[in-house]
C-alpha angles and dihedrals in degrees: 000000000000112000115238118247094206120109115262089003091141092057092048094046089052089055094049090051089051086059092052093043089051090050091050091055096055114111096202144359091259091072096042094107088083091079096055095083095053094042091049090047096056091047090053093045097052126069117228097274094046092045093055091048093049093046090052093051091045091051091050092050091050090050091054093046090051090054091052097050091045088056089049092049087053091051092049090048091054094043093052089051088057092050091052091052089049092052092051088062098044139048093241139344112262120246096257091053092044087052088060090048091054088050093052092045089049091053089048089055090051090051091056091052094048091053091051090049093050093050089053095046094051093044089052089051089054091050093048093051091046091052094046104039122044090194091056093050088053094053117112110240098197088227121135112287087000090279120173121255088241093063093039090056090050090051091049090050092049093047094049092048093047091048093055091046090052092051092051092047091050086058092047090252129123133226089237089064090063098032098104136024093249095050091046094052091046091052093047091050091052091049093050091066094080136033089236090054093048091050093050091052090048093049093047091046092049091050094050091046090053090050091048092053091054094041094049088051089055091044092050090050091050092049092049091050091049092050090050091053091047090051092049091049094048092049089051091049092047093047090054091049092048090050092049091048092049091053092049092051091047091052096047096040096045115121116265111222115226123227112251115251113267094018115121126216104235128165115252116219 
């Protein structure tokens, strides 16, 4: 990664990364407000040029992280399918195998939280740029009905959360049972006591993993589209600045014609 030449860039980059790390740790959209302070801070600390550079790097980092957790969701999806096949051939999964199931379902829950955090973080970046740069706010996003990225991320988050809640409800489970680490583990322990309970947990987990693979692909596409728009906007801004600078240099460096000797400067009426 190219090192920034701006003064104090390392400090500001650290603050920006703290905002992203905080977003990654969020378990649900309801707690997303915890990122606001960090994200606001790094936009206040950086000047315009630094802000654009930091936002670009942050968006790239988020995109890479989404790719990684999407791959993890696919791995969990495949592994849960293997457990389902095992359970069909045995009365009940042994404790050590069920322990692996719980671990995979716990990681799946973390993936859901990270996706929600990423959506909030990128939506917040869109809000910050719109507030700070009029030219950015006027950019066309090519999103349906010309919606902002901020509202589109919120829509993605709501859809993802509602889809998971619907999957749980169809299995006669509630979102509250999986709202925290403690309640999740308690629910999984109860389900592990019977083969039917184990199969239900595996089927629900597999369905949610499948949903997350699809949702993370949508989220990655949304982030990539936002990065493209930010790049287009920045190039446009930079082109205008370069043109203005060239005109200033041309004006101040233009040759000053001397007055021929003997000629008087007289007003002409």
